[in-house]
Structure formats: structure tokens, C-alpha cells
C-alpha positions as CSV (number, residue, x, y, z in Angstrom):
1,M,279.3,-23.8,16.0
2,A,276.2,-21.5,16.0
3,D,277.4,-19.9,19.2
4,D,280.8,-19.1,17.6
5,Q,279.1,-17.7,14.5
6,Y,276.8,-15.5,16.6
7,S,279.7,-14.2,18.7
8,Q,281.7,-13.3,15.5
9,E,278.6,-11.6,14.1
10,V,278.4,-9.4,17.2
11,C,282.1,-8.5,16.9
12,N,281.7,-7.7,13.2
13,L,278.6,-5.6,13.8
14,E,280.4,-3.7,16.5
15,N,283.3,-2.8,14.3
16,G,281.0,-1.6,11.5
17,E,281.5,-4.6,9.2
18,G,278.1,-6.2,9.2
19,N,278.2,-9.8,8.0
20,K,281.3,-9.4,5.9
21,G,284.7,-10.6,7.0
22,S,286.5,-8.5,9.4
23,G,289.1,-7.6,6.8
24,K,291.6,-7.8,9.5
25,E,293.4,-10.8,10.9
26,I,292.4,-11.5,14.5
27,W,295.3,-12.9,16.5
28,N,295.0,-15.5,19.2
29,V,297.2,-13.9,21.9
30,K,297.5,-15.8,25.2
31,S,299.7,-15.1,28.2
32,P,300.0,-17.3,31.3
33,Q,298.0,-14.7,33.3
34,T,295.1,-14.6,30.8
35,M,295.1,-18.3,30.4
36,S,295.0,-18.8,34.1
37,S,292.1,-16.4,34.5
38,S,290.2,-18.1,31.7
39,M,289.8,-21.2,33.8
40,L,287.2,-19.4,35.9
41,R,285.3,-18.2,32.9
42,K,282.1,-19.8,31.6
43,K,280.4,-19.6,28.2
44,S,277.2,-17.4,28.1
45,D,274.1,-18.6,26.3
46,P,273.6,-16.5,23.2
47,M,269.9,-17.6,23.0
48,L,269.1,-15.2,25.9
49,V,269.5,-12.2,23.6
50,S,269.2,-13.6,20.1
51,N,265.5,-12.8,19.9
52,V,266.1,-9.0,20.5
53,R,265.1,-7.2,17.3
54,F,267.4,-4.2,17.3
55,N,271.0,-4.9,16.5
56,L,272.4,-2.2,18.8
57,L,270.4,-3.3,21.7
58,R,271.2,-7.0,21.0
59,Q,274.9,-6.1,20.8
60,F,274.7,-4.2,24.1
61,L,272.9,-7.0,25.9
62,A,275.3,-9.6,24.5
63,N,278.3,-7.6,25.8
64,L,276.7,-7.1,29.1
65,Q,276.1,-10.8,29.4
66,E,279.7,-11.6,28.5
67,V,281.2,-9.1,30.8
68,F,279.1,-9.8,34.0
69,L,277.9,-13.4,33.6
70,G,281.0,-14.8,31.8
71,T,282.9,-15.5,35.0
72,K,282.3,-18.0,37.8
73,L,283.0,-15.1,40.2
74,A,279.9,-13.3,39.1
75,V,278.3,-14.1,42.6
76,L,280.7,-11.4,44.0
77,F,279.6,-8.6,41.8
78,P,276.8,-7.6,44.3
79,A,279.5,-6.6,46.8
80,I,280.4,-3.6,44.5
81,P,277.0,-1.7,44.9
82,L,276.9,-2.8,48.5
83,A,280.2,-1.2,49.2
84,V,279.0,2.0,47.6
85,V,275.8,2.0,49.6
86,A,277.8,1.2,52.8
87,D,280.0,4.2,52.1
88,F,277.1,6.5,51.3
89,Y,275.1,5.7,54.4
90,K,278.3,5.8,56.6
91,F,278.1,2.1,57.7
92,G,281.0,0.7,59.7
93,R,284.3,1.2,58.0
94,P,285.3,-2.5,58.3
95,W,282.2,-3.4,56.4
96,I,283.2,-1.0,53.6
97,F,286.7,-2.5,53.6
98,A,285.4,-6.1,53.4
99,L,282.9,-5.4,50.7
100,S,285.3,-3.5,48.6
101,L,287.9,-6.3,48.9
102,L,285.4,-8.9,47.8
103,G,284.3,-6.6,44.9
104,L,287.9,-6.3,43.6
105,A,288.2,-10.1,43.0
106,P,285.9,-10.4,40.0
107,L,287.0,-7.0,38.7
108,A,290.6,-8.2,38.5
109,E,289.5,-11.2,36.5
110,R,287.4,-9.1,34.2
111,V,290.3,-6.8,33.5
112,S,292.3,-9.8,32.4
113,F,289.4,-10.9,30.2
114,L,289.0,-7.6,28.5
115,T,292.7,-7.2,28.0
116,E,292.7,-10.5,26.2
117,Q,289.8,-9.5,24.0
118,I,291.6,-6.3,22.9
119,A,294.7,-8.4,22.2
120,Y,292.7,-10.5,19.7
121,F,292.4,-7.4,17.4
122,T,295.6,-5.5,18.1
123,G,298.1,-8.4,17.5
124,P,300.6,-10.2,19.7
125,T,303.0,-7.2,20.4
126,V,300.3,-4.7,21.5
127,G,298.5,-7.5,23.3
128,G,301.7,-8.4,25.2
129,L,302.3,-4.8,26.1
130,L,298.7,-4.5,27.4
131,N,299.2,-7.6,29.6
132,A,302.6,-6.3,30.8
133,T,301.0,-3.1,32.0
134,C,297.5,-4.2,33.0
135,G,298.3,-7.6,34.4
136,N,298.5,-6.2,38.0
137,A,296.1,-3.2,37.5
138,T,294.5,-3.7,40.8
139,E,297.7,-3.6,42.8
140,L,298.8,-0.5,40.9
141,I,295.6,1.4,41.4
142,I,295.6,0.7,45.1
143,A,299.2,1.8,45.4
144,M,298.4,5.1,43.6
145,F,295.5,5.9,46.0
146,A,297.7,5.0,48.9
147,L,300.4,7.3,47.6
148,H,297.9,10.1,47.2
149,Q,297.0,9.8,50.8
150,N,300.6,9.5,51.8
151,K,300.2,6.0,53.2
152,I,303.7,4.8,52.1
153,N,303.7,1.8,54.4
154,V,300.4,0.5,52.8
155,V,302.1,0.9,49.3
156,K,305.2,-1.0,50.4
157,Y,303.3,-3.7,52.3
158,S,300.7,-4.4,49.5
159,L,303.4,-4.7,46.8
160,L,305.6,-6.8,48.9
161,G,302.6,-9.0,49.7
162,S,301.9,-9.5,46.0
163,I,305.4,-10.7,45.3
164,L,305.5,-13.1,48.3
165,S,302.0,-14.4,47.5
166,N,303.0,-15.2,43.9
167,L,306.3,-16.8,44.8
168,L,305.3,-18.8,47.8
169,L,301.5,-19.2,48.0
170,V,300.5,-19.4,44.4
171,L,303.6,-21.3,43.2
172,G,303.6,-23.5,46.4
173,T,300.0,-24.5,46.2
174,S,300.3,-25.1,42.5
175,L,303.3,-27.4,42.9
176,L,301.6,-29.2,45.8
177,C,298.3,-29.7,44.1
178,G,300.0,-30.6,40.8
179,G,302.3,-33.1,42.5
180,L,299.4,-34.8,44.4
181,S,297.3,-35.0,41.2
182,N,300.1,-36.5,39.2
183,L,301.9,-38.8,41.6
184,K,302.6,-41.4,38.9
185,K,303.8,-38.9,36.4
186,E,307.0,-37.0,36.1
187,Q,306.3,-33.2,36.2
188,R,308.6,-31.2,34.1
189,Y,308.8,-27.6,33.0
190,D,310.9,-25.3,30.8
191,R,313.7,-23.9,32.9
192,K,314.5,-21.1,30.4
193,Q,311.5,-19.1,31.4
194,A,312.0,-19.7,35.1
195,D,315.7,-18.7,34.8
196,V,314.9,-15.3,33.1
197,N,312.3,-14.4,35.8
198,S,314.6,-15.5,38.6
199,L,317.3,-13.2,37.2
200,L,314.9,-10.3,37.1
201,L,313.8,-11.0,40.7
202,L,317.3,-11.1,41.9
203,L,318.1,-7.8,40.2
204,G,315.0,-6.3,41.9
205,F,316.1,-7.7,45.2
206,L,319.5,-6.0,44.8
207,C,317.9,-2.7,44.2
208,H,315.7,-3.2,47.3
209,M,318.8,-4.1,49.4
210,L,321.0,-1.2,48.4
211,P,319.1,1.5,50.3
212,L,318.8,-0.7,53.4
213,M,322.6,-1.6,53.3
214,F,323.4,2.1,52.6
215,R,321.4,3.1,55.7
216,Y,323.1,0.6,58.0
217,S,326.6,1.1,56.6
218,A,326.6,4.9,56.8
219,P,329.0,6.3,59.5
220,P,327.2,7.8,62.5
221,G,326.0,11.3,61.8
222,S,326.5,11.1,58.0
223,F,323.3,9.3,57.1
224,T,320.6,11.4,55.5
225,A,317.1,10.3,54.3
226,N,317.6,12.3,51.2
227,S,320.6,10.2,50.1
228,T,318.5,7.0,50.4
229,L,315.7,8.7,48.5
230,Q,318.1,9.6,45.6
231,L,319.6,6.1,45.6
232,S,316.1,4.6,45.4
233,R,315.1,6.8,42.5
234,A,318.2,5.9,40.6
235,S,317.6,2.2,41.3
236,S,314.0,2.5,40.2
237,I,315.1,3.9,36.8
238,V,317.5,0.9,36.5
239,M,314.6,-1.5,37.3
240,L,312.3,0.0,34.7
241,V,315.1,-0.2,32.1
242,A,315.5,-3.9,33.0
243,Y,311.7,-4.4,32.7
244,V,311.5,-2.8,29.3
245,S,314.4,-5.0,28.2
246,Y,312.5,-8.0,29.5
247,I,309.4,-7.0,27.5
248,V,311.5,-6.7,24.3
249,F,313.1,-10.0,25.1
250,Q,309.7,-11.7,25.7
251,L,307.7,-10.2,22.8
252,K,310.4,-9.8,20.1
253,T,313.9,-11.3,20.2
254,H,313.2,-14.5,22.2
255,R,309.5,-14.9,21.9
256,Q,309.8,-18.6,21.2
257,L,310.9,-19.2,24.9
258,F,307.5,-18.0,26.0
259,E,305.3,-19.8,23.5
260,S,305.6,-23.4,24.7
261,Q,302.6,-23.1,27.0
262,E,300.3,-22.1,24.1
263,E,300.8,-25.1,21.8
264,E,298.2,-27.4,23.4
265,E,295.5,-24.7,23.8
266,E,292.6,-24.7,21.5
267,E,292.2,-21.7,19.2
268,E,289.6,-19.2,20.5
269,K,287.9,-16.2,19.0
270,A,287.0,-12.8,20.4
271,V,283.5,-12.7,21.9
272,I,283.4,-8.9,22.3
273,G,284.4,-6.3,19.7
274,L,287.4,-4.0,20.0
275,W,285.6,-0.8,21.0
276,S,283.3,-2.5,23.4
277,A,286.2,-4.2,25.1
278,F,288.0,-0.9,25.4
279,I,285.0,0.9,26.8
280,W,284.4,-1.9,29.3
281,L,288.0,-1.9,30.3
282,V,287.9,1.8,31.1
283,A,284.7,1.3,33.1
284,M,286.1,-1.6,35.1
285,T,289.2,0.4,35.8
286,A,287.1,3.3,37.1
287,I,285.2,0.9,39.4
288,I,288.5,-0.6,40.7
289,A,289.6,3.0,41.4
290,V,286.5,3.6,43.5
291,L,286.8,0.4,45.5
292,S,290.6,0.9,45.9
293,E,289.9,4.3,47.4
294,Y,287.5,2.7,49.9
295,V,290.1,0.0,50.7
296,V,292.9,2.5,51.3
297,G,290.7,4.8,53.3
298,T,289.3,2.1,55.7
299,I,292.3,-0.1,56.2
300,E,293.4,1.4,59.5
301,A,289.9,1.4,60.9
302,S,289.5,-2.2,59.9
303,S,292.8,-3.1,61.5
304,E,291.7,-1.6,64.8
305,S,288.3,-3.1,64.7
306,W,289.5,-6.6,63.9
307,G,292.6,-6.5,66.0
308,I,294.8,-7.4,63.1
309,S,297.9,-5.4,62.1
310,V,297.9,-3.2,58.9
311,S,301.0,-5.1,57.8
312,F,299.1,-8.5,57.9
313,I,296.1,-7.1,56.1
314,S,298.3,-5.4,53.4
315,I,300.8,-8.2,52.9
316,I,298.5,-11.3,53.3
317,L,294.8,-10.4,52.8
318,L,295.0,-7.9,49.9
319,P,297.0,-10.1,47.5
320,I,295.0,-13.2,48.2
321,V,291.6,-11.6,47.5
322,G,292.8,-9.4,44.7
323,N,294.4,-12.2,42.6
324,A,292.0,-14.9,43.5
325,A,290.9,-15.7,40.0
326,E,294.4,-15.8,38.6
327,H,295.6,-18.0,41.4
328,A,292.8,-20.5,41.1
329,G,293.5,-20.9,37.4
330,S,297.1,-21.5,38.2
331,L,296.2,-24.4,40.5
332,I,293.9,-25.9,37.9
333,F,296.6,-25.9,35.3
334,A,299.1,-27.5,37.7
335,C,296.6,-30.3,38.3
336,K,296.5,-30.8,34.6
337,N,300.3,-31.2,34.6
338,K,300.8,-27.9,32.7
339,L,303.4,-26.4,35.0
340,D,304.8,-24.0,32.4
341,I,301.5,-22.0,32.6
342,S,301.5,-22.1,36.4
343,L,305.1,-20.9,36.6
344,G,304.4,-18.2,34.0
345,V,301.5,-16.9,36.2
346,A,303.5,-16.9,39.5
347,L,306.9,-15.8,38.3
348,G,305.5,-13.4,35.6
349,S,303.3,-11.6,38.1
350,A,306.0,-11.4,40.7
351,S,308.5,-10.0,38.2
352,Q,305.9,-7.5,37.0
353,I,305.3,-6.2,40.5
354,S,309.0,-6.1,41.5
355,M,310.4,-4.6,38.3
356,F,307.5,-2.5,37.0
357,V,305.0,-1.6,39.7
358,V,307.4,-0.9,42.6
359,P,309.8,1.4,40.7
360,L,306.9,3.1,38.9
361,C,305.4,4.0,42.3
362,V,308.7,5.4,43.5
363,L,308.9,7.7,40.4
364,V,305.2,8.7,40.6
365,A,305.7,9.5,44.3
366,W,308.7,11.7,43.2
367,I,306.4,13.6,40.9
368,M,303.8,13.9,43.6
369,G,306.2,15.2,46.1
370,V,305.9,12.1,48.3
371,H,309.1,10.7,49.8
372,M,308.8,7.0,49.0
373,D,312.0,5.0,48.7
374,L,313.0,1.3,48.2
375,D,314.0,0.8,51.8
376,F,311.4,-1.8,52.9
377,S,313.0,-2.2,56.4
378,L,315.0,-5.2,57.6
379,L,312.2,-7.6,58.3
380,E,310.3,-7.1,55.0
381,T,313.5,-7.1,52.9
382,G,314.7,-10.3,54.7
383,C,311.4,-12.1,53.9
384,L,311.7,-11.0,50.2
385,A,315.3,-12.2,50.0
386,F,314.4,-15.7,51.4
387,A,311.3,-16.0,49.2
388,I,313.4,-15.3,46.0
389,I,316.3,-17.5,47.0
390,I,314.1,-20.5,48.1
391,T,312.1,-20.1,44.9
392,A,315.2,-20.0,42.7
393,F,316.6,-23.1,44.4
394,T,313.2,-24.9,44.0
395,L,313.1,-24.4,40.3
396,Q,316.7,-25.1,39.4
397,D,316.4,-28.7,38.1
398,G,313.3,-28.5,35.8
399,T,311.3,-31.1,37.6
400,S,308.6,-30.8,40.3
401,H,307.0,-32.9,43.0
402,Y,304.6,-32.1,45.8
403,M,307.3,-31.8,48.5
404,K,308.6,-28.6,46.7
405,G,305.1,-27.2,47.0
406,V,304.8,-28.1,50.7
407,T,308.1,-26.3,51.4
408,L,307.1,-23.1,49.6
409,F,303.6,-23.1,51.2
410,L,305.0,-23.6,54.7
411,C,307.4,-20.7,54.1
412,Y,304.4,-18.5,53.3
413,I,302.6,-19.7,56.4
414,A,305.6,-18.8,58.5
415,I,305.9,-15.3,57.0
416,A,302.1,-14.8,57.5
417,A,302.5,-15.7,61.2
418,C,305.3,-13.3,61.5
419,F,303.3,-10.3,60.1
420,F,300.3,-11.4,62.1
421,V,302.1,-10.6,65.4
422,H,304.0,-7.7,63.9
423,K,302.6,-4.3,64.7
424,I,303.9,-0.9,63.9
425,P,303.7,1.7,66.7
426,K,301.2,4.5,66.0
427,K,302.2,8.1,65.8
428,G,302.8,9.3,69.4
429,E,302.8,5.8,70.8
430,N,306.6,5.9,71.3
431,L,306.3,9.1,73.2
432,D,303.6,7.7,75.4
433,N,305.7,4.6,76.1
434,L,308.7,6.9,76.9
435,G,306.5,9.0,79.3
436,G,305.5,5.8,81.0
437,K,309.0,4.7,81.5
438,L,310.0,8.0,82.9
439,S,307.1,7.9,85.3
440,V,308.2,4.5,86.5
441,G,311.7,5.8,86.9
442,F,310.6,8.7,89.0
443,I,308.5,6.4,91.2
444,A,311.3,4.1,91.6
445,A,313.6,6.9,92.6
């Protein structure tokens, strides 16, 4: 009780209200993503800074303690300065890549935490919008830096990997662990939420398929890359309109469909004031931007050094590390037989990437003069198609058992094996191969 009073006092002091009431209602806003990330948080000890005499210094130290020590992933924070040092002293690029990737894991969880803190003060609508735009901030920032360096394949691979990871790995392991932990209980979930997200994912899949089908169906000699680009940009606008409609549907007109997972949760209070949370959110986003630049700049060198394809690193490794906190929380909720939250995390994040981040990248690339389209090639689009269809079939009856999790997880393993052996030829490699074949032909002649 004293801890809660102290935390509230810090928030009041920060907002210039002293020991008086805040004068403003603080909303308890929770989304599946923030609830999932909260499973890896831990309460800090207010006694560590309670003896500091000056209020401003005590407030700063309390916020510092909450931000950096309030997560079980705090042990990974040293990877951030190590990545900066490795880049400054020109260490091996694979080291920079690995350290940056590790440093992104706690930062992604902290962005979720700070977004939640801001939502306590701004109300459910603004809080929901913050979560809808910042829920996958790490993937979005990495994609923007890759676009700036004209690495379109890295953008497509990383975003596709996030969708596949959420639908097959996160959801699969959640259903598997939840089923094994509740063998004697019937696991049920609300199908309405799953149906809405499945419809969004199918619409996104259609928009991804159109450029690919257009390319293959065009008569010989009539196909132009510019036509596919224009189609992709038009489809991206459609996808963003659909996502905005989904936000209105979720936060306004049918909000009751998305509130079932909050009923059993204990009411919590903000532990950081509004302005501190906003300043820390900006700072964390800046650090994510620095590490994202390291990741994008060293991914090819790491691929060559480790003998692993860029497609495997982007589709498999980046999503697993970047969303580790959110994914772990989803598993814990599934084990507690709270599948609505686990489904909200997996399907909500996949929908957000597919219907918001991907089309936004296409439009931003258009502004930047980069020719990025929605044609993810046949292999990648086929994997996306089967992932969405298998997930939709898995969730159609409103019940769950561990066999469903096994099926989804093994689908992910099969796709991971596919991209592990899949390698894109480097620039000039086709010409070299052609030259070799011509040489063999002349020798044979």
C-alpha cells in the first residue's frame, strides 16, 4: 500500500500537483500486447530512492529505476552500449549485429511499458491509438532504415517474418503450452475477435497476391514494373483505410468485443508521470533507431560471416529477438488458460504489421523515391498464404488443445528450414554463372 502511495506521489509531483489529487481521471487502459509484455515486468523497490532529499532528484531516480530495472530483461541492457562501442572501434560487423539485436529486445518491451503509462493519463481512445501505432515500433523503425539504404528485400523479409512469427510461432507455442498446462480443462476463447483479425489478414493477403498474379498473368512483352508499383500503391491505400476502420471498430463502435480479456485483471496505477513517460518514450525510440541502423548496416556482413542467408536472418531471427518479451508473456497467459489475451497478442500484432506497417512502408518508399511494391515473390507469398489459411482453420471452432499448437509450430519449423537453405544470388553472380556455363560450352565444343 505504501508502495502504491509513493508511486502516485511521484506521478503527482511530476505533473505539478504536489500531494493533491490529480484532478484528472486516470484510465486503466490495457491491450493484449501491453498485458503480455507486463508478464516480464517486476516491481521496483521504492525504498532505494525514498531517502533522497530533493524531490526532483528523487523523481528522476525513481523514473530511472522504473524504466531500467522494471523488467526481467534488464540483463540485456548492457548490450546497447557494447554495440555502440563495437561500432566506434570498428569491431567485427557480426558482433555489432548480434549486440544490436540483443539490445532491441528490452527496448521493445520498454516501449510497450511507456505507451501503457501514457495511456493511463490520456484515456482509452488515445491509449488505443498509441498502441495501434507504437505496438510494432521496432519493426517499423528497422524497415525505415532499410528503405533509406534501399534494401527493399530486408524490408519485405523482416515484415513477412513478423507476420509468420506471430501467426505460427507465437500462437503455436501458446496453444501448445496452454494445452499441455490445462490437459484436464477445456480451453475456450472468444471467436469474434479472432474472426475480425482473420478477415483483416485475408484482405491483406489479397492485396499481396494481386501484384504477384498481375505479373504472372500479363501477356509476354506487356508487363512493366511500373504497373505493379502503381497497383501496390493503390492496394496500400486500401489496406490503410481498412486498418483505420479496424481501429474505429475496436476503440469505438464495437469496443465490447475487445474488453473480455480485461475483466479478470487487477486494476493498476501509473508508476511514471505523463511527461516523464513521453520523454523516456522519445529517448527509447531514438536508441532503437541507432540500433536499427546498426542491424540494417551489418546484416549482409553477418550473413556472409555466419554462412546464413539474409532471408533466414530477416524472416526468422529478427522477429524472434525483437518481440521476445511480448511472445514470452503470451505463453504465460496461455498457460494460465487466458487464451483471449494470447490470441489478441498474436493476431493483433500480425494484423498491425500486415495492414499498417507494410502499406505504410510502401507509401513512405513512394515519397522517398524508392520503388517498393507488394510483390513478395512466389515463395514468400505462398508461405504467407498457408500461414493465414492454416491459422484461420485452427481458430474456427472457438476451442483449443495442444495438437493445434503442435501443427502451427511445425509449420513454422518447416518454413524456417525452407528459408535456411534459400539464398538470393548476389549482384553479378548470375553473370558469373552464365560466363562459367559459356566457358564449359566452348570447352565441350
